[in-house]
A tleap script that builds the chain and sets N, CA, C and O, in Angstrom:
source leaprc.protein.ff14SB
mol = sequence {
  NMET ASP THR GLN GLN MET ASN THR THR GLU
  VAL ILE ASN ARG ILE ASN GLY PHE LEU VAL
  ALA GLU PHE GLU VAL ASP GLU GLU LYS ILE
  SER PRO GLU ALA ASP LEU LYS GLU THR LEU
  ASP LEU ASP SER LEU ASP TYR VAL ASP LEU
  VAL VAL GLU ILE GLU SER ASN PHE GLY PHE
  LYS VAL ASN PRO GLU ASP PHE THR ASN ILE
  SER THR PHE GLN GLN PHE TYR ASP TYR VAL
  ILE GLU LYS VAL GLU SER CLYS
}
set mol.1.N position { 9.228 -5.368 -7.196 }
set mol.1.CA position { 8.519 -4.806 -8.336 }
set mol.1.C position { 9.520 -4.531 -9.460 }
set mol.1.O position { 10.596 -3.987 -9.210 }
set mol.2.N position { 9.184 -4.894 -10.660 }
set mol.2.CA position { 10.035 -4.670 -11.814 }
set mol.2.C position { 10.091 -3.176 -12.119 }
set mol.2.O position { 9.053 -2.528 -12.253 }
set mol.3.N position { 11.294 -2.635 -12.227 }
set mol.3.CA position { 11.413 -1.194 -12.459 }
set mol.3.C position { 10.890 -0.781 -13.825 }
set mol.3.O position { 10.588 0.394 -14.031 }
set mol.4.N position { 10.775 -1.713 -14.762 }
set mol.4.CA position { 10.225 -1.381 -16.074 }
set mol.4.C position { 8.762 -0.959 -15.956 }
set mol.4.O position { 8.261 -0.202 -16.787 }
set mol.5.N position { 8.091 -1.441 -14.940 }
set mol.5.CA position { 6.663 -1.211 -14.780 }
set mol.5.C position { 6.334 -0.041 -13.848 }
set mol.5.O position { 5.163 0.270 -13.630 }
set mol.6.N position { 7.352 0.595 -13.307 }
set mol.6.CA position { 7.100 1.627 -12.301 }
set mol.6.C position { 6.590 2.917 -12.938 }
set mol.6.O position { 7.075 3.347 -13.984 }
set mol.7.N position { 5.612 3.514 -12.289 }
set mol.7.CA position { 5.175 4.828 -12.751 }
set mol.7.C position { 5.809 5.893 -11.858 }
set mol.7.O position { 6.496 5.578 -10.887 }
set mol.8.N position { 5.570 7.137 -12.199 }
set mol.8.CA position { 6.173 8.263 -11.481 }
set mol.8.C position { 5.878 8.216 -9.990 }
set mol.8.O position { 6.778 8.400 -9.171 }
set mol.9.N position { 4.630 7.973 -9.635 }
set mol.9.CA position { 4.243 7.934 -8.223 }
set mol.9.C position { 4.988 6.834 -7.478 }
set mol.9.O position { 5.436 7.041 -6.350 }
set mol.10.N position { 5.123 5.668 -8.102 }
set mol.10.CA position { 5.823 4.557 -7.454 }
set mol.10.C position { 7.297 4.880 -7.249 }
set mol.10.O position { 7.869 4.546 -6.212 }
set mol.11.N position { 7.914 5.530 -8.235 }
set mol.11.CA position { 9.319 5.929 -8.104 }
set mol.11.C position { 9.477 6.903 -6.942 }
set mol.11.O position { 10.354 6.736 -6.095 }
set mol.12.N position { 8.620 7.921 -6.909 }
set mol.12.CA position { 8.693 8.929 -5.844 }
set mol.12.C position { 8.451 8.294 -4.475 }
set mol.12.O position { 9.158 8.607 -3.516 }
set mol.13.N position { 7.472 7.417 -4.376 }
set mol.13.CA position { 7.190 6.743 -3.104 }
set mol.13.C position { 8.367 5.891 -2.654 }
set mol.13.O position { 8.694 5.852 -1.468 }
set mol.14.N position { 9.002 5.208 -3.603 }
set mol.14.CA position { 10.146 4.372 -3.247 }
set mol.14.C position { 11.311 5.239 -2.778 }
set mol.14.O position { 11.968 4.916 -1.788 }
set mol.15.N position { 11.570 6.338 -3.486 }
set mol.15.CA position { 12.650 7.253 -3.076 }
set mol.15.C position { 12.374 7.790 -1.676 }
set mol.15.O position { 13.235 7.723 -0.799 }
set mol.16.N position { 11.165 8.326 -1.470 }
set mol.16.CA position { 10.825 8.881 -0.155 }
set mol.16.C position { 10.937 7.813 0.921 }
set mol.16.O position { 11.386 8.092 2.033 }
set mol.17.N position { 10.529 6.590 0.595 }
set mol.17.CA position { 10.597 5.483 1.553 }
set mol.17.C position { 12.013 5.223 2.025 }
set mol.17.O position { 12.248 5.095 3.227 }
set mol.18.N position { 12.973 5.141 1.093 }
set mol.18.CA position { 14.336 4.861 1.555 }
set mol.18.C position { 15.000 6.085 2.175 }
set mol.18.O position { 15.910 5.943 2.992 }
set mol.19.N position { 14.558 7.289 1.799 }
set mol.19.CA position { 15.110 8.475 2.465 }
set mol.19.C position { 14.696 8.503 3.930 }
set mol.19.O position { 15.497 8.830 4.806 }
set mol.20.N position { 13.443 8.159 4.187 }
set mol.20.CA position { 12.940 8.134 5.562 }
set mol.20.C position { 13.585 6.977 6.332 }
set mol.20.O position { 14.036 7.156 7.463 }
set mol.21.N position { 13.628 5.792 5.716 }
set mol.21.CA position { 14.134 4.604 6.402 }
set mol.21.C position { 15.651 4.621 6.595 }
set mol.21.O position { 16.141 4.340 7.689 }
set mol.22.N position { 16.383 4.944 5.552 }
set mol.22.CA position { 17.843 4.834 5.599 }
set mol.22.C position { 18.538 6.104 6.075 }
set mol.22.O position { 19.600 6.034 6.693 }
set mol.23.N position { 17.947 7.263 5.792 }
set mol.23.CA position { 18.622 8.528 6.091 }
set mol.23.C position { 17.909 9.323 7.178 }
set mol.23.O position { 18.296 10.448 7.496 }
set mol.24.N position { 16.861 8.724 7.744 }
set mol.24.CA position { 16.117 9.320 8.865 }
set mol.24.C position { 15.655 10.741 8.554 }
set mol.24.O position { 15.715 11.630 9.404 }
set mol.25.N position { 15.194 10.937 7.320 }
set mol.25.CA position { 14.666 12.231 6.915 }
set mol.25.C position { 13.226 12.321 7.394 }
set mol.25.O position { 12.460 11.367 7.258 }
set mol.26.N position { 12.860 13.455 7.950 }
set mol.26.CA position { 11.490 13.688 8.379 }
set mol.26.C position { 10.615 13.801 7.132 }
set mol.26.O position { 10.806 14.697 6.309 }
set mol.27.N position { 9.656 12.888 7.000 }
set mol.27.CA position { 8.804 12.855 5.800 }
set mol.27.C position { 8.092 14.187 5.556 }
set mol.27.O position { 7.797 14.545 4.416 }
set mol.28.N position { 7.824 14.906 6.633 }
set mol.28.CA position { 7.163 16.214 6.523 }
set mol.28.C position { 8.011 17.214 5.729 }
set mol.28.O position { 7.477 18.132 5.105 }
set mol.29.N position { 9.330 17.030 5.757 }
set mol.29.CA position { 10.231 17.985 5.103 }
set mol.29.C position { 10.442 17.675 3.628 }
set mol.29.O position { 11.033 18.475 2.903 }
set mol.30.N position { 9.962 16.515 3.181 }
set mol.30.CA position { 10.157 16.131 1.787 }
set mol.30.C position { 9.025 16.701 0.945 }
set mol.30.O position { 7.861 16.336 1.107 }
set mol.31.N position { 9.396 17.607 0.039 }
set mol.31.CA position { 8.428 18.143 -0.918 }
set mol.31.C position { 9.177 18.423 -2.217 }
set mol.31.O position { 10.391 18.627 -2.191 }
set mol.32.N position { 8.481 18.436 -3.345 }
set mol.32.CA position { 9.166 18.608 -4.637 }
set mol.32.C position { 10.072 19.837 -4.706 }
set mol.32.O position { 11.137 19.792 -5.323 }
set mol.33.N position { 9.647 20.939 -4.070 }
set mol.33.CA position { 10.454 22.159 -4.182 }
set mol.33.C position { 11.476 22.326 -3.068 }
set mol.33.O position { 12.250 23.283 -3.087 }
set mol.34.N position { 11.497 21.415 -2.095 }
set mol.34.CA position { 12.468 21.510 -0.989 }
set mol.34.C position { 13.890 21.304 -1.503 }
set mol.34.O position { 14.115 20.553 -2.452 }
set mol.35.N position { 14.834 21.972 -0.871 }
set mol.35.CA position { 16.244 21.838 -1.225 }
set mol.35.C position { 16.757 20.471 -0.773 }
set mol.35.O position { 16.723 20.144 0.413 }
set mol.36.N position { 17.226 19.690 -1.721 }
set mol.36.CA position { 17.642 18.313 -1.452 }
set mol.36.C position { 18.802 18.245 -0.458 }
set mol.36.O position { 18.720 17.550 0.555 }
set mol.37.N position { 19.875 18.965 -0.751 }
set mol.37.CA position { 21.073 18.895 0.103 }
set mol.37.C position { 20.790 19.415 1.505 }
set mol.37.O position { 21.224 18.832 2.498 }
set mol.38.N position { 20.052 20.526 1.569 }
set mol.38.CA position { 19.727 21.122 2.862 }
set mol.38.C position { 18.831 20.196 3.691 }
set mol.38.O position { 19.068 20.000 4.883 }
set mol.39.N position { 17.813 19.635 3.061 }
set mol.39.CA position { 16.866 18.770 3.767 }
set mol.39.C position { 17.516 17.466 4.222 }
set mol.39.O position { 17.299 17.009 5.344 }
set mol.40.N position { 18.316 16.874 3.335 }
set mol.40.CA position { 18.943 15.597 3.672 }
set mol.40.C position { 20.152 15.770 4.581 }
set mol.40.O position { 20.493 14.861 5.340 }
set mol.41.N position { 20.808 16.936 4.511 }
set mol.41.CA position { 21.981 17.208 5.332 }
set mol.41.C position { 23.001 16.068 5.214 }
set mol.41.O position { 23.433 15.500 6.217 }
set mol.42.N position { 23.370 15.750 3.984 }
set mol.42.CA position { 24.252 14.617 3.726 }
set mol.42.C position { 25.715 15.032 3.704 }
set mol.42.O position { 26.067 16.098 3.200 }
set mol.43.N position { 26.568 14.164 4.265 }
set mol.43.CA position { 27.999 14.359 4.094 }
set mol.43.C position { 28.433 13.456 2.931 }
set mol.43.O position { 27.604 12.773 2.330 }
set mol.44.N position { 29.719 13.457 2.620 }
set mol.44.CA position { 30.172 12.710 1.441 }
set mol.44.C position { 29.930 11.204 1.577 }
set mol.44.O position { 29.650 10.534 0.584 }
set mol.45.N position { 30.035 10.672 2.786 }
set mol.45.CA position { 29.744 9.245 2.988 }
set mol.45.C position { 28.267 8.951 2.750 }
set mol.45.O position { 27.917 7.919 2.177 }
set mol.46.N position { 27.403 9.864 3.194 }
set mol.46.CA position { 25.967 9.692 2.972 }
set mol.46.C position { 25.645 9.677 1.482 }
set mol.46.O position { 24.757 8.946 1.044 }
set mol.47.N position { 26.364 10.481 0.705 }
set mol.47.CA position { 26.136 10.487 -0.742 }
set mol.47.C position { 26.448 9.136 -1.348 }
set mol.47.O position { 25.740 8.674 -2.242 }
set mol.48.N position { 27.511 8.494 -0.864 }
set mol.48.CA position { 27.847 7.145 -1.326 }
set mol.48.C position { 26.684 6.205 -1.009 }
set mol.48.O position { 26.274 5.410 -1.854 }
set mol.49.N position { 26.156 6.299 0.207 }
set mol.49.CA position { 25.012 5.463 0.596 }
set mol.49.C position { 23.793 5.758 -0.269 }
set mol.49.O position { 23.062 4.844 -0.650 }
set mol.50.N position { 23.577 7.025 -0.576 }
set mol.50.CA position { 22.443 7.414 -1.412 }
set mol.50.C position { 22.577 6.805 -2.808 }
set mol.50.O position { 21.604 6.295 -3.363 }
set mol.51.N position { 23.773 6.859 -3.368 }
set mol.51.CA position { 24.030 6.269 -4.684 }
set mol.51.C position { 23.756 4.764 -4.643 }
set mol.51.O position { 23.124 4.219 -5.549 }
set mol.52.N position { 24.228 4.101 -3.599 }
set mol.52.CA position { 24.001 2.656 -3.451 }
set mol.52.C position { 22.501 2.358 -3.371 }
set mol.52.O position { 22.022 1.417 -4.003 }
set mol.53.N position { 21.766 3.151 -2.604 }
set mol.53.CA position { 20.307 2.971 -2.496 }
set mol.53.C position { 19.627 3.125 -3.860 }
set mol.53.O position { 18.774 2.320 -4.233 }
set mol.54.N position { 20.011 4.157 -4.588 }
set mol.54.CA position { 19.402 4.387 -5.909 }
set mol.54.C position { 19.703 3.209 -6.825 }
set mol.54.O position { 18.808 2.678 -7.483 }
set mol.55.N position { 20.974 2.804 -6.863 }
set mol.55.CA position { 21.371 1.719 -7.756 }
set mol.55.C position { 20.681 0.413 -7.397 }
set mol.55.O position { 20.256 -0.325 -8.286 }
set mol.56.N position { 20.563 0.115 -6.098 }
set mol.56.CA position { 19.942 -1.153 -5.710 }
set mol.56.C position { 18.421 -1.124 -5.866 }
set mol.56.O position { 17.808 -2.154 -6.144 }
set mol.57.N position { 17.812 0.046 -5.688 }
set mol.57.CA position { 16.358 0.158 -5.826 }
set mol.57.C position { 15.898 0.245 -7.273 }
set mol.57.O position { 14.817 -0.235 -7.615 }
set mol.58.N position { 16.711 0.852 -8.120 }
set mol.58.CA position { 16.256 1.136 -9.482 }
set mol.58.C position { 17.087 0.482 -10.577 }
set mol.58.O position { 16.711 0.535 -11.748 }
set mol.59.N position { 18.209 -0.134 -10.217 }
set mol.59.CA position { 18.964 -0.928 -11.181 }
set mol.59.C position { 19.673 -0.157 -12.277 }
set mol.59.O position { 19.797 -0.660 -13.393 }
set mol.60.N position { 20.137 1.038 -11.994 }
set mol.60.CA position { 20.974 1.742 -12.967 }
set mol.60.C position { 22.176 2.333 -12.251 }
set mol.60.O position { 22.147 2.558 -11.041 }
set mol.61.N position { 23.241 2.584 -13.021 }
set mol.61.CA position { 24.482 3.124 -12.475 }
set mol.61.C position { 24.370 4.642 -12.377 }
set mol.61.O position { 23.960 5.305 -13.329 }
set mol.62.N position { 24.735 5.184 -11.224 }
set mol.62.CA position { 24.674 6.625 -10.992 }
set mol.62.C position { 26.062 7.227 -11.209 }
set mol.62.O position { 27.055 6.723 -10.683 }
set mol.63.N position { 26.120 8.298 -11.981 }
set mol.63.CA position { 27.362 9.062 -12.117 }
set mol.63.C position { 27.322 10.184 -11.084 }
set mol.63.O position { 26.386 10.983 -11.084 }
set mol.64.N position { 28.328 10.260 -10.198 }
set mol.64.CA position { 28.317 11.312 -9.176 }
set mol.64.C position { 28.150 12.716 -9.770 }
set mol.64.O position { 27.550 13.586 -9.140 }
set mol.65.N position { 28.679 12.938 -10.985 }
set mol.65.CA position { 28.554 14.253 -11.616 }
set mol.65.C position { 27.093 14.609 -11.878 }
set mol.65.O position { 26.740 15.786 -11.935 }
set mol.66.N position { 26.246 13.594 -12.038 }
set mol.66.CA position { 24.822 13.847 -12.293 }
set mol.66.C position { 24.193 14.676 -11.174 }
set mol.66.O position { 23.222 15.401 -11.395 }
set mol.67.N position { 24.753 14.561 -9.983 }
set mol.67.CA position { 24.169 15.259 -8.836 }
set mol.67.C position { 24.532 16.737 -8.772 }
set mol.67.O position { 23.942 17.482 -7.990 }
set mol.68.N position { 25.485 17.168 -9.574 }
set mol.68.CA position { 25.903 18.568 -9.497 }
set mol.68.C position { 24.782 19.525 -9.887 }
set mol.68.O position { 24.741 20.659 -9.409 }
set mol.69.N position { 23.874 19.080 -10.749 }
set mol.69.CA position { 22.781 19.950 -11.197 }
set mol.69.C position { 21.464 19.682 -10.480 }
set mol.69.O position { 20.440 20.266 -10.833 }
set mol.70.N position { 21.478 18.814 -9.485 }
set mol.70.CA position { 20.247 18.480 -8.763 }
set mol.70.C position { 20.214 19.256 -7.457 }
set mol.70.O position { 21.078 19.080 -6.598 }
set mol.71.N position { 19.209 20.117 -7.310 }
set mol.71.CA position { 19.134 20.875 -6.061 }
set mol.71.C position { 17.810 20.677 -5.322 }
set mol.71.O position { 17.743 20.905 -4.114 }
set mol.72.N position { 16.756 20.257 -6.028 }
set mol.72.CA position { 15.463 20.049 -5.356 }
set mol.72.C position { 15.064 18.583 -5.434 }
set mol.72.O position { 15.616 17.815 -6.222 }
set mol.73.N position { 14.103 18.210 -4.610 }
set mol.73.CA position { 13.590 16.844 -4.668 }
set mol.73.C position { 12.987 16.558 -6.037 }
set mol.73.O position { 13.131 15.450 -6.554 }
set mol.74.N position { 12.306 17.550 -6.636 }
set mol.74.CA position { 11.696 17.331 -7.946 }
set mol.74.C position { 12.760 16.996 -8.991 }
set mol.74.O position { 12.561 16.104 -9.815 }
set mol.75.N position { 13.875 17.699 -8.961 }
set mol.75.CA position { 14.953 17.404 -9.906 }
set mol.75.C position { 15.524 16.014 -9.659 }
set mol.75.O position { 15.880 15.305 -10.600 }
set mol.76.N position { 15.610 15.631 -8.394 }
set mol.76.CA position { 16.078 14.296 -8.022 }
set mol.76.C position { 15.114 13.235 -8.548 }
set mol.76.O position { 15.541 12.250 -9.151 }
set mol.77.N position { 13.807 13.435 -8.321 }
set mol.77.CA position { 12.798 12.500 -8.834 }
set mol.77.C position { 12.895 12.394 -10.353 }
set mol.77.O position { 12.903 11.296 -10.911 }
set mol.78.N position { 12.968 13.556 -11.016 }
set mol.78.CA position { 13.017 13.582 -12.482 }
set mol.78.C position { 14.232 12.820 -12.999 }
set mol.78.O position { 14.147 12.088 -13.985 }
set mol.79.N position { 15.357 13.000 -12.325 }
set mol.79.CA position { 16.589 12.300 -12.702 }
set mol.79.C position { 16.383 10.783 -12.637 }
set mol.79.O position { 16.690 10.067 -13.590 }
set mol.80.N position { 15.863 10.303 -11.506 }
set mol.80.CA position { 15.662 8.860 -11.335 }
set mol.80.C position { 14.634 8.342 -12.345 }
set mol.80.O position { 14.848 7.301 -12.967 }
set mol.81.N position { 13.532 9.057 -12.509 }
set mol.81.CA position { 12.471 8.635 -13.442 }
set mol.81.C position { 13.029 8.545 -14.865 }
set mol.81.O position { 12.754 7.586 -15.585 }
set mol.82.N position { 13.808 9.545 -15.261 }
set mol.82.CA position { 14.399 9.546 -16.604 }
set mol.82.C position { 15.313 8.334 -16.790 }
set mol.82.O position { 15.283 7.685 -17.836 }
set mol.83.N position { 16.123 8.031 -15.774 }
set mol.83.CA position { 17.037 6.891 -15.851 }
set mol.83.C position { 16.266 5.559 -15.901 }
set mol.83.O position { 16.622 4.656 -16.658 }
set mol.84.N position { 15.224 5.453 -15.097 }
set mol.84.CA position { 14.406 4.231 -15.059 }
set mol.84.C position { 13.740 4.016 -16.421 }
set mol.84.O position { 13.717 2.901 -16.943 }
set mol.85.N position { 13.204 5.092 -16.985 }
set mol.85.CA position { 12.502 4.984 -18.265 }
set mol.85.C position { 13.438 4.692 -19.437 }
set mol.85.O position { 13.019 4.103 -20.433 }
set mol.86.N position { 14.698 5.101 -19.324 }
set mol.86.CA position { 15.626 4.911 -20.433 }
set mol.86.C position { 16.379 3.577 -20.366 }
set mol.86.O position { 17.188 3.277 -21.244 }
set mol.87.N position { 16.115 2.779 -19.328 }
set mol.87.CA position { 16.796 1.489 -19.171 }
set mol.87.C position { 16.397 0.518 -20.265 }
set mol.87.O position { 16.874 -0.616 -20.288 }
savepdb mol mol.pdb
quit
């Protein structure tokens, strides 16, 4: 699917899909207000994998510093949606 055509729901579904598939996150624990770091329980290597997933799924370059202000899934979704829309 062309990322230019993606709507918010499609972006969120794609993110949740790769979190469940690649990071074995329990889909039940994913909610907009859930704590991203706590729920994903990622180490530094996992963050590299997460960046690769975002870049390959959505076609934009991720700056690691961008993640310093992201604490919830909603902020994560908003970040990706903003980047997709500004491409």
